[in-house]
C-alpha positions as CSV (number, residue, x, y, z in Angstrom):
1,M,1.9,14.7,32.6
2,R,-0.3,13.9,35.5
3,Y,-2.3,10.8,36.1
4,S,-5.2,9.7,38.3
5,I,-6.0,5.9,38.8
6,V,-9.9,5.8,39.5
7,Y,-11.4,2.5,40.4
8,C,-14.4,0.7,42.0
9,S,-13.5,-2.6,43.5
10,R,-16.3,-4.8,45.0
11,T,-14.0,-7.5,46.3
12,G,-10.2,-6.5,45.6
13,N,-9.7,-7.6,42.1
14,T,-10.0,-4.1,40.5
15,K,-7.9,-2.7,43.2
16,Q,-5.0,-5.2,42.6
17,I,-5.3,-4.2,38.8
18,A,-5.0,-0.4,39.8
19,E,-2.0,-1.1,42.1
20,A,-0.1,-2.9,39.3
21,I,-0.7,0.2,36.8
22,Y,0.4,2.7,39.4
23,A,3.6,0.7,39.7
24,Q,4.2,1.4,36.0
25,L,3.6,4.9,36.1
26,P,6.2,7.8,36.4
27,A,7.1,8.3,40.0
28,G,5.6,11.3,41.3
29,D,3.2,11.9,38.4
30,V,0.1,10.1,40.2
31,V,-2.1,13.1,41.6
32,Y,-4.6,10.8,42.6
33,M,-5.7,6.9,43.3
34,G,-8.9,5.8,44.7
35,V,-12.7,5.8,44.3
36,P,-14.1,8.1,41.9
37,C,-14.3,11.8,42.9
38,E,-13.6,15.1,41.5
39,E,-10.1,15.5,42.6
40,A,-9.1,12.6,40.1
41,L,-10.3,15.0,37.4
42,N,-6.9,17.3,38.1
43,A,-4.9,14.9,36.1
44,D,-4.5,14.8,32.4
45,V,-4.6,11.2,32.0
46,L,-7.1,8.8,33.8
47,F,-7.0,5.2,34.1
48,V,-10.6,4.2,35.2
49,G,-11.5,0.7,36.4
50,S,-14.4,-1.2,37.7
51,W,-15.8,-4.5,38.6
52,T,-18.4,-5.8,36.1
53,D,-21.8,-5.1,37.1
54,K,-24.5,-6.7,34.8
55,G,-22.4,-6.5,32.0
56,T,-20.9,-3.0,32.4
57,C,-19.3,-0.8,35.2
58,D,-20.3,0.3,38.6
59,P,-22.6,3.0,38.8
60,S,-20.2,5.5,40.5
61,V,-17.7,4.6,37.5
62,A,-20.2,5.3,35.2
63,D,-21.2,8.7,36.8
64,F,-17.3,9.6,37.0
65,L,-16.9,8.9,33.2
66,S,-19.5,11.1,32.5
67,K,-17.6,14.0,33.7
68,T,-14.2,13.0,31.7
69,E,-14.6,15.7,28.9
70,H,-11.4,16.6,27.0
71,K,-9.5,14.0,29.0
72,T,-7.7,10.9,28.0
73,V,-8.9,8.0,29.6
74,F,-7.8,4.2,29.5
75,L,-10.3,1.6,30.9
76,F,-9.4,-1.2,32.7
77,G,-11.5,-3.8,35.1
78,T,-12.2,-7.3,36.0
79,S,-15.2,-9.8,35.5
80,G,-16.1,-12.9,37.3
81,F,-17.4,-14.4,33.9
82,G,-15.1,-14.1,30.8
83,Q,-11.7,-16.3,30.2
84,S,-12.8,-14.6,26.7
85,K,-11.2,-11.7,25.2
86,Q,-14.0,-11.2,23.2
87,Y,-16.5,-10.9,26.1
88,F,-14.0,-8.7,27.9
89,E,-14.1,-6.5,24.8
90,Q,-17.9,-6.4,24.6
91,I,-18.0,-5.0,28.3
92,L,-15.1,-2.5,27.7
93,Q,-17.0,-1.2,24.6
94,R,-20.2,-0.8,26.8
95,V,-18.2,1.3,29.2
96,K,-16.7,3.2,26.4
97,E,-19.9,4.5,25.2
98,L,-20.3,6.2,28.6
99,L,-17.7,8.7,27.8
100,P,-18.3,12.1,26.4
101,Q,-17.6,12.4,22.6
102,T,-14.5,14.8,23.4
103,T,-12.9,12.1,25.7
104,T,-9.9,10.4,24.0
105,T,-9.6,6.9,24.7
106,G,-7.1,3.8,23.7
107,Q,-7.4,0.1,24.0
108,G,-8.6,-1.1,27.5
109,F,-7.9,-4.0,29.7
110,M,-9.7,-6.7,31.4
111,C,-9.0,-10.0,33.3
112,Q,-11.1,-12.5,35.1
113,G,-11.5,-11.7,38.8
114,K,-12.9,-14.1,41.6
115,M,-16.2,-13.7,42.9
116,P,-17.5,-13.9,46.5
117,M,-18.5,-17.2,48.0
118,A,-22.2,-16.3,48.1
119,V,-22.1,-16.4,44.3
120,R,-21.2,-20.2,44.4
121,Q,-23.5,-20.9,47.0
122,R,-26.4,-19.5,44.9
123,Y,-25.3,-21.4,41.7
124,Q,-25.2,-24.6,44.0
125,A,-28.6,-24.1,45.0
126,M,-29.9,-23.5,41.5
127,L,-27.8,-26.6,40.4
128,E,-29.7,-28.8,43.2
129,Q,-33.0,-27.5,41.8
130,E,-32.1,-28.8,38.5
131,P,-29.2,-31.2,38.5
132,E,-29.0,-31.8,34.7
133,N,-28.8,-28.0,33.9
134,A,-25.5,-27.7,31.9
135,R,-25.7,-23.9,32.2
136,F,-25.5,-24.2,35.8
137,K,-22.7,-26.8,36.0
138,M,-20.8,-24.2,33.5
139,M,-21.5,-21.2,36.0
140,I,-19.9,-23.2,38.9
141,E,-17.0,-24.4,36.8
142,N,-16.4,-20.7,36.0
143,F,-16.5,-19.7,39.4
144,D,-14.0,-22.3,40.5
145,A,-11.7,-21.1,37.6
146,A,-12.1,-17.4,38.6
147,L,-10.9,-18.3,42.1
148,E,-7.2,-18.1,40.8
149,H,-7.7,-14.5,39.4
150,P,-6.3,-11.9,39.1
151,N,-3.1,-14.0,39.2
152,A,0.5,-12.9,38.7
153,K,0.1,-13.2,34.8
154,D,-3.2,-11.2,35.0
155,L,-1.0,-8.7,36.9
156,E,1.8,-8.7,34.6
157,E,-0.4,-8.3,31.6
158,A,-1.9,-5.2,33.5
159,A,1.4,-3.9,33.9
160,A,2.5,-4.4,30.6
161,W,-0.7,-2.4,29.1
162,A,-0.3,0.4,31.4
163,R,3.3,0.8,30.1
164,S,1.8,0.7,26.5
165,C,-0.8,3.1,27.2
166,V,1.8,5.5,28.5
167,E,4.0,5.3,25.5
168,Q,1.0,6.1,23.4
169,L,0.8,9.6,24.8
């Protein structure tokens, strides 16, 4: 079986997950690892990941997914918001809807990932304008919690998920 690991990682979080997946695949069977490109389609099984962009995947990943006809695709990703399996499942479902009907897919994997400091600065500025706004306070709390992710537990869970994907084949 030939594998490709395709990902878009804006801050390095999704790349860490991709590396954890790579470590679980049979040695020598990974034919491609990197950003979306045609070469990755030479594999039988594709692990495709993205950071979360407005509740779905990066546009370059969306374009790549449209080309995965008759492939087996396992989706993974990171999201600055979340800490909720239900929220992660909603994101994965939106991304799955981008796959051609002939694509086979299984359960995906997502975890929280840290965000750039500019995001916190924007949230802080919003809170300064409205100091009692509970939503803005929650956004800052979430940002601070996300700074620890992906952590060792997240990477272990990604590795276990990748092993289970291979076992399903």
